[in-house]
NUNUBA-815532 format. One record per residue (C-alpha): residue number from 1; x, y, z. Coordinates in nm, 3 decimals, always signed. Layout:
! residues N
<NUM, <X, Y, Z>>
...
! end
This chain:
! residues 343
<1, <+13.091, +11.703, +5.586>>
<2, <+13.141, +11.579, +5.234>>
<3, <+13.479, +11.506, +5.096>>
<4, <+13.542, +11.512, +4.716>>
<5, <+13.766, +11.238, +4.579>>
<6, <+13.924, +11.396, +4.278>>
<7, <+14.203, +11.349, +4.033>>
<8, <+14.281, +11.259, +3.677>>
<9, <+14.145, +10.955, +3.495>>
<10, <+14.323, +10.635, +3.564>>
<11, <+14.480, +10.731, +3.892>>
<12, <+14.291, +10.490, +4.098>>
<13, <+14.020, +10.715, +4.240>>
<14, <+13.745, +10.453, +4.219>>
<15, <+13.976, +10.203, +4.395>>
<16, <+14.038, +10.444, +4.681>>
<17, <+13.662, +10.502, +4.700>>
<18, <+13.590, +10.123, +4.725>>
<19, <+13.850, +10.079, +4.980>>
<20, <+13.739, +10.357, +5.204>>
<21, <+13.366, +10.296, +5.169>>
<22, <+13.318, +9.929, +5.063>>
<23, <+13.086, +10.026, +4.781>>
<24, <+13.167, +9.877, +4.428>>
<25, <+13.203, +10.161, +4.170>>
<26, <+12.879, +10.218, +3.977>>
<27, <+12.971, +10.263, +3.611>>
<28, <+12.627, +10.421, +3.546>>
<29, <+12.737, +10.697, +3.782>>
<30, <+13.077, +10.769, +3.611>>
<31, <+12.961, +11.098, +3.463>>
<32, <+12.797, +11.246, +3.772>>
<33, <+12.982, +11.072, +4.061>>
<34, <+12.909, +10.834, +4.331>>
<35, <+12.847, +10.889, +4.696>>
<36, <+12.942, +10.662, +4.993>>
<37, <+13.052, +10.684, +5.363>>
<38, <+13.351, +10.577, +5.567>>
<39, <+13.384, +10.516, +5.941>>
<40, <+13.634, +10.742, +6.133>>
<41, <+13.863, +10.513, +6.332>>
<42, <+13.864, +10.618, +6.695>>
<43, <+13.983, +10.401, +6.990>>
<44, <+13.782, +10.617, +7.238>>
<45, <+13.449, +10.508, +7.057>>
<46, <+13.547, +10.138, +7.092>>
<47, <+13.639, +10.196, +7.462>>
<48, <+13.289, +10.346, +7.532>>
<49, <+13.115, +10.059, +7.348>>
<50, <+13.324, +9.802, +7.569>>
<51, <+13.217, +10.001, +7.880>>
<52, <+12.844, +10.053, +7.816>>
<53, <+12.759, +9.748, +7.609>>
<54, <+12.499, +9.952, +7.433>>
<55, <+12.201, +9.816, +7.230>>
<56, <+12.314, +10.057, +6.933>>
<57, <+12.664, +10.169, +6.825>>
<58, <+12.697, +10.481, +6.601>>
<59, <+13.058, +10.561, +6.508>>
<60, <+13.128, +10.887, +6.332>>
<61, <+13.118, +10.876, +5.969>>
<62, <+13.248, +11.093, +5.674>>
<63, <+13.054, +11.134, +5.348>>
<64, <+13.275, +11.073, +5.047>>
<65, <+13.192, +11.140, +4.683>>
<66, <+13.396, +10.977, +4.392>>
<67, <+13.396, +11.262, +4.140>>
<68, <+13.427, +11.214, +3.758>>
<69, <+13.797, +11.200, +3.669>>
<70, <+13.951, +11.489, +3.479>>
<71, <+14.076, +11.462, +3.129>>
<72, <+14.438, +11.521, +3.050>>
<73, <+14.357, +11.542, +2.672>>
<74, <+14.048, +11.754, +2.689>>
<75, <+14.129, +12.021, +2.955>>
<76, <+13.830, +12.236, +2.815>>
<77, <+13.588, +11.983, +2.970>>
<78, <+13.735, +11.990, +3.308>>
<79, <+13.573, +12.301, +3.454>>
<80, <+13.229, +12.143, +3.402>>
<81, <+13.357, +11.815, +3.573>>
<82, <+13.489, +12.017, +3.864>>
<83, <+13.156, +12.182, +3.895>>
<84, <+13.029, +11.848, +4.045>>
<85, <+13.235, +11.878, +4.351>>
<86, <+13.183, +12.242, +4.445>>
<87, <+12.968, +12.161, +4.746>>
<88, <+13.258, +11.932, +4.880>>
<89, <+13.390, +12.040, +5.218>>
<90, <+13.746, +11.952, +5.127>>
<91, <+13.929, +11.759, +4.839>>
<92, <+14.143, +11.442, +4.835>>
<93, <+14.344, +11.423, +4.519>>
<94, <+14.433, +11.075, +4.412>>
<95, <+14.763, +11.073, +4.223>>
<96, <+14.869, +10.744, +4.059>>
<97, <+15.230, +10.723, +4.156>>
<98, <+15.237, +10.385, +3.999>>
<99, <+15.200, +10.535, +3.656>>
<100, <+15.568, +10.631, +3.617>>
<101, <+15.504, +11.000, +3.580>>
<102, <+15.600, +11.292, +3.798>>
<103, <+15.352, +11.321, +4.089>>
<104, <+15.462, +11.660, +4.168>>
<105, <+15.378, +11.789, +3.826>>
<106, <+15.042, +11.609, +3.840>>
<107, <+14.954, +11.792, +4.154>>
<108, <+15.056, +12.124, +3.998>>
<109, <+14.865, +12.052, +3.686>>
<110, <+14.551, +11.958, +3.887>>
<111, <+14.578, +12.280, +4.082>>
<112, <+14.590, +12.484, +3.759>>
<113, <+14.271, +12.316, +3.659>>
<114, <+14.123, +12.427, +3.987>>
<115, <+14.239, +12.785, +3.931>>
<116, <+14.093, +12.787, +3.573>>
<117, <+13.758, +12.649, +3.698>>
<118, <+13.732, +12.938, +3.955>>
<119, <+13.857, +13.193, +3.724>>
<120, <+13.585, +13.116, +3.469>>
<121, <+13.313, +13.152, +3.730>>
<122, <+13.460, +13.491, +3.869>>
<123, <+13.532, +13.633, +3.518>>
<124, <+13.182, +13.545, +3.398>>
<125, <+13.012, +13.728, +3.686>>
<126, <+13.252, +14.030, +3.651>>
<127, <+13.164, +14.047, +3.296>>
<128, <+12.796, +14.051, +3.369>>
<129, <+12.838, +14.304, +3.643>>
<130, <+13.028, +14.546, +3.419>>
<131, <+12.730, +14.546, +3.184>>
<132, <+12.467, +14.570, +3.443>>
<133, <+12.647, +14.838, +3.658>>
<134, <+12.662, +15.061, +3.353>>
<135, <+12.295, +15.079, +3.327>>
<136, <+12.074, +15.320, +3.543>>
<137, <+11.923, +15.040, +3.767>>
<138, <+11.800, +15.087, +4.123>>
<139, <+12.069, +14.848, +4.265>>
<140, <+12.358, +14.993, +4.061>>
<141, <+12.564, +15.076, +4.404>>
<142, <+12.530, +14.718, +4.507>>
<143, <+12.661, +14.583, +4.171>>
<144, <+12.947, +14.821, +4.178>>
<145, <+13.044, +14.702, +4.531>>
<146, <+13.022, +14.339, +4.414>>
<147, <+13.243, +14.421, +4.114>>
<148, <+13.495, +14.599, +4.348>>
<149, <+13.501, +14.294, +4.566>>
<150, <+13.559, +14.040, +4.275>>
<151, <+13.830, +14.226, +4.086>>
<152, <+14.118, +14.135, +4.329>>
<153, <+14.006, +13.778, +4.318>>
<154, <+14.008, +13.762, +3.951>>
<155, <+14.357, +13.934, +3.948>>
<156, <+14.492, +13.651, +4.193>>
<157, <+14.343, +13.383, +3.981>>
<158, <+14.464, +13.528, +3.647>>
<159, <+14.813, +13.512, +3.786>>
<160, <+14.779, +13.142, +3.851>>
<161, <+14.760, +13.159, +4.229>>
<162, <+14.489, +12.976, +4.450>>
<163, <+14.271, +13.153, +4.693>>
<164, <+14.358, +12.925, +4.989>>
<165, <+14.565, +13.176, +5.175>>
<166, <+14.399, +13.490, +5.051>>
<167, <+14.209, +13.673, +5.323>>
<168, <+13.859, +13.762, +5.219>>
<169, <+13.686, +14.079, +5.354>>
<170, <+13.314, +14.079, +5.431>>
<171, <+13.215, +14.195, +5.082>>
<172, <+13.427, +13.924, +4.924>>
<173, <+13.277, +13.649, +5.136>>
<174, <+12.935, +13.784, +5.053>>
<175, <+13.006, +13.809, +4.689>>
<176, <+13.149, +13.457, +4.659>>
<177, <+12.931, +13.270, +4.902>>
<178, <+12.724, +13.090, +4.650>>
<179, <+13.029, +12.983, +4.435>>
<180, <+13.199, +12.723, +4.665>>
<181, <+13.542, +12.829, +4.509>>
<182, <+13.751, +12.520, +4.466>>
<183, <+14.082, +12.681, +4.534>>
<184, <+13.958, +12.790, +4.892>>
<185, <+13.897, +12.428, +4.996>>
<186, <+14.144, +12.232, +5.200>>
<187, <+14.331, +11.999, +4.966>>
<188, <+14.499, +11.664, +5.075>>
<189, <+14.714, +11.468, +4.813>>
<190, <+14.695, +11.092, +4.827>>
<191, <+14.968, +10.907, +4.652>>
<192, <+14.847, +10.562, +4.521>>
<193, <+15.181, +10.363, +4.499>>
<194, <+15.256, +10.009, +4.393>>
<195, <+15.388, +9.894, +4.725>>
<196, <+15.452, +10.027, +5.075>>
<197, <+15.771, +10.217, +4.979>>
<198, <+15.745, +10.592, +4.873>>
<199, <+15.996, +10.842, +4.735>>
<200, <+16.047, +11.084, +5.041>>
<201, <+16.189, +11.333, +4.797>>
<202, <+15.869, +11.348, +4.620>>
<203, <+15.653, +11.371, +4.941>>
<204, <+15.865, +11.666, +5.052>>
<205, <+15.826, +11.869, +4.719>>
<206, <+15.453, +11.827, +4.737>>
<207, <+15.450, +11.921, +5.108>>
<208, <+15.645, +12.230, +5.024>>
<209, <+15.355, +12.327, +4.792>>
<210, <+15.132, +12.356, +5.101>>
<211, <+14.961, +12.011, +5.094>>
<212, <+14.921, +11.725, +5.340>>
<213, <+15.049, +11.414, +5.185>>
<214, <+14.943, +11.045, +5.254>>
<215, <+15.077, +10.754, +5.054>>
<216, <+15.007, +10.379, +5.018>>
<217, <+14.945, +10.088, +4.793>>
<218, <+14.563, +10.138, +4.792>>
<219, <+14.524, +9.881, +4.508>>
<220, <+14.690, +9.610, +4.685>>
<221, <+14.511, +9.681, +4.998>>
<222, <+14.172, +9.655, +4.824>>
<223, <+14.297, +9.319, +4.704>>
<224, <+14.365, +9.209, +5.046>>
<225, <+14.022, +9.349, +5.177>>
<226, <+13.840, +9.139, +4.922>>
<227, <+14.018, +8.805, +5.035>>
<228, <+13.855, +8.567, +5.291>>
<229, <+13.947, +8.694, +5.632>>
<230, <+14.179, +8.388, +5.710>>
<231, <+14.385, +8.454, +5.405>>
<232, <+14.434, +8.836, +5.453>>
<233, <+14.733, +8.840, +5.703>>
<234, <+14.946, +8.579, +5.493>>
<235, <+14.883, +8.773, +5.166>>
<236, <+14.958, +9.106, +5.322>>
<237, <+15.284, +8.984, +5.462>>
<238, <+15.372, +8.821, +5.130>>
<239, <+15.330, +9.152, +4.946>>
<240, <+15.523, +9.338, +5.209>>
<241, <+15.216, +9.556, +5.316>>
<242, <+15.286, +9.744, +5.650>>
<243, <+15.001, +9.889, +5.840>>
<244, <+14.663, +10.011, +5.724>>
<245, <+14.668, +10.295, +5.447>>
<246, <+14.293, +10.311, +5.480>>
<247, <+14.312, +10.405, +5.849>>
<248, <+14.587, +10.666, +5.784>>
<249, <+14.380, +10.826, +5.491>>
<250, <+14.062, +10.838, +5.702>>
<251, <+14.245, +11.003, +5.994>>
<252, <+14.421, +11.246, +5.757>>
<253, <+14.096, +11.341, +5.589>>
<254, <+13.950, +11.397, +5.936>>
<255, <+14.248, +11.609, +6.035>>
<256, <+14.221, +11.801, +5.705>>
<257, <+13.876, +11.926, +5.782>>
<258, <+13.936, +12.060, +6.123>>
<259, <+13.653, +11.870, +6.282>>
<260, <+13.645, +11.716, +6.636>>
<261, <+13.445, +11.431, +6.776>>
<262, <+13.233, +11.460, +7.096>>
<263, <+13.037, +11.160, +7.234>>
<264, <+12.707, +11.078, +7.396>>
<265, <+12.701, +10.747, +7.572>>
<266, <+12.470, +10.529, +7.773>>
<267, <+12.340, +10.167, +7.777>>
<268, <+12.106, +10.257, +7.493>>
<269, <+12.355, +10.402, +7.255>>
<270, <+12.716, +10.512, +7.214>>
<271, <+12.726, +10.779, +6.945>>
<272, <+13.034, +10.974, +6.799>>
<273, <+12.930, +11.312, +6.664>>
<274, <+13.133, +11.533, +6.425>>
<275, <+13.142, +11.897, +6.499>>
<276, <+13.355, +12.181, +6.347>>
<277, <+13.628, +12.282, +6.588>>
<278, <+13.563, +12.597, +6.781>>
<279, <+13.175, +12.530, +6.802>>
<280, <+12.992, +12.611, +7.114>>
<281, <+12.789, +12.361, +7.335>>
<282, <+12.453, +12.486, +7.190>>
<283, <+12.578, +12.405, +6.838>>
<284, <+12.673, +12.056, +6.970>>
<285, <+12.331, +12.019, +7.101>>
<286, <+12.177, +12.107, +6.764>>
<287, <+12.403, +11.853, +6.607>>
<288, <+12.223, +11.582, +6.814>>
<289, <+11.869, +11.728, +6.755>>
<290, <+11.734, +12.070, +6.702>>
<291, <+11.496, +12.054, +7.008>>
<292, <+11.818, +12.034, +7.234>>
<293, <+11.964, +12.351, +7.087>>
<294, <+11.617, +12.526, +7.102>>
<295, <+11.562, +12.444, +7.468>>
<296, <+11.908, +12.424, +7.584>>
<297, <+11.966, +12.469, +7.970>>
<298, <+12.319, +12.337, +8.014>>
<299, <+12.566, +12.087, +7.915>>
<300, <+12.722, +11.825, +8.156>>
<301, <+13.058, +11.761, +8.030>>
<302, <+13.358, +11.517, +8.114>>
<303, <+13.651, +11.396, +7.903>>
<304, <+13.615, +11.048, +7.758>>
<305, <+13.980, +10.983, +7.845>>
<306, <+13.901, +11.055, +8.212>>
<307, <+13.579, +10.837, +8.185>>
<308, <+13.777, +10.543, +8.031>>
<309, <+14.063, +10.599, +8.275>>
<310, <+13.843, +10.621, +8.596>>
<311, <+13.587, +10.363, +8.491>>
<312, <+13.262, +10.540, +8.551>>
<313, <+13.090, +10.874, +8.576>>
<314, <+13.085, +10.856, +8.957>>
<315, <+13.435, +10.829, +8.968>>
<316, <+13.494, +11.110, +8.732>>
<317, <+13.270, +11.324, +8.953>>
<318, <+13.458, +11.215, +9.282>>
<319, <+13.785, +11.329, +9.103>>
<320, <+13.616, +11.664, +9.040>>
<321, <+13.647, +11.626, +8.660>>
<322, <+13.271, +11.652, +8.587>>
<323, <+13.171, +12.006, +8.473>>
<324, <+12.853, +12.205, +8.422>>
<325, <+12.891, +12.434, +8.106>>
<326, <+12.678, +12.690, +7.935>>
<327, <+12.574, +12.748, +7.571>>
<328, <+12.884, +12.937, +7.505>>
<329, <+13.134, +12.664, +7.611>>
<330, <+13.364, +12.573, +7.337>>
<331, <+13.342, +12.193, +7.289>>
<332, <+13.669, +12.005, +7.301>>
<333, <+13.772, +11.693, +7.108>>
<334, <+13.692, +11.390, +7.324>>
<335, <+13.419, +11.557, +7.531>>
<336, <+13.146, +11.322, +7.675>>
<337, <+12.836, +11.548, +7.691>>
<338, <+12.487, +11.518, +7.845>>
<339, <+12.264, +11.815, +7.722>>
<340, <+11.986, +11.922, +7.976>>
<341, <+11.702, +12.095, +7.788>>
<342, <+11.335, +12.190, +7.814>>
<343, <+11.099, +12.259, +7.526>>
! end
C-alpha cells in the first residue's frame, strides 16, 4: 500500500510528510518525490507486545510518497507531475487552510487537474486506436473493442466528472489496467490549519463533494514533535493543541484504503500485517511468506480482542473461541492467525 501525499505548492505537504514519517524533506528529490513510512496506531498491537514480551516488534506500516506540488500558475505542467503518483493506492490532498483562500475551491480545482490528467491519457490512446483500427491489421477487432471500451470513459472525463463512482465492465477494466487512473483512486482531504479550530461549514461542503476530511494544525504539531520531550506537553497546552492530528490522519488513511490488520504473535515476534478487506486465509498466508500460501493446510484463528480479554490462547480455546479455518476463510480485522503448511 502506497499513499500519495498530493496538493498545490505551498500547502504544507512536506510538513505533513515529515510529521507522519519523521523524515526531513530532501530538496534534491523535490521534482521526483520522496518516500517514507508511517506506523499505523493500534492498541491491540501494544496489548500483544505487553502480553508476549517478544524479542522483535513489527507494527503495521503505510508507505507514503511526498509528490511534487502542483503549480497554480502553470497548469500545463501538472499532468506530468501527477504522473509521478499514478502507482499510489490512494491520495491524501493537503489543503493549506492557513493561506486565507477557499479550501473548497482548492479541492475542486485539484480534482479538475486530476480529471484533465486522466483525460489526456485516455484521449491520446483513443486517437492512436482510431488510426490503427482503420488499417487492415490482424488485431483490428481487438483494437475496435478497446476503442469502444474507452469512448464512454473519455465522454465522462470530457464532461468534467471523475471516474470514482463509474462502474467499469470487464473490457474497460482490461483497457485501463495499465493507466492507474487518478480519478478512480480513493481521495482524502487534509485541511492544514493554523490552530485546532476548523470551520465546520467548510468541512461539510467538502464532505458533500464525496471526500473524507481530516483537519489539524500540522505545522504546529511538527514544532511540538521537534522539541525536547520534557517541553512538548507545556508547549502544546500553551498553543491550545488538543489531541494528535498525526494519529487521526494515519487512522483516516488506513480507513480510506479499506485494509484490515491481522496479527501473528509469539515470544519471538509480534507482527501486525496489512491485508485488503475481503481477502482469504491463503492470501493472508501469502502476505506472511509465499511458502505458507503454496503449502497451506489450515489457519488456526482467534480474535485478538478475545486473546487480550481472556489472557491466553488456552483460555480462548476453553471458551470455544479458537477456530480452524480453510483457505477460503475471509480474514477479519483483528484476527490472530497461525498458518499450518507443508512444502
